[in-house]
C-alpha positions, 0 to 999 in steps of 0.5 A: 644640731647645735645652734652654730651648725644651724646658723652655718647651714642657714648661711649655706642655703642663702649662698646656694640660692644666691649662686643658683640665681647666677646660673650655678648648679649644685653638685654637693653640700657639706662634703667631709674630708680628712682636712675639713668640710667643704661647704658647697660644690657647684658647677659654673658652666664646666668649672667645678667650684668649691665654695666656702661660706662665711656668715656673721650676724655682727660686724664687730669682728669685721666682715665675714670674709676676714674669717678665711685666714691664710691657715684656713685657705691651706686647709681648704686647698687640702680638702679640695685636692682630696676631693679632686683626687677622689673624683679623678677630676681633670677639668677646671676648678676654683675656690670661691668665698661667699660672705654673708652679713645677716643683721636683723632682717637685712642680708648682704651677700658678697661673692669672691671668685677664685680665692686661692693661689694654685686652685 
């Protein structure tokens, strides 16, 4: 596994633990679709939550959540639609973003709920 992938998986583990402490339950990790990968899928009560995790070790280029551009949101929404169709899910669902700043030994986590129009 490349260093970038290891860092990404590290961020996903942080995000999953953080959300589990808030009562979310894990469903799947690193779900590949023709439109890209969904980092985490978790349950928030009866709502299926698709989670995009962004981790940055420096804020030189801005906070991690700024890496989720409008173009990235479109790709994520297409991936979500693919998974929803595959699972034949008809219940509520949404997209959340977990932004992690990991500098030295400090870890800051921000959770943004319901981040995409139409989801």
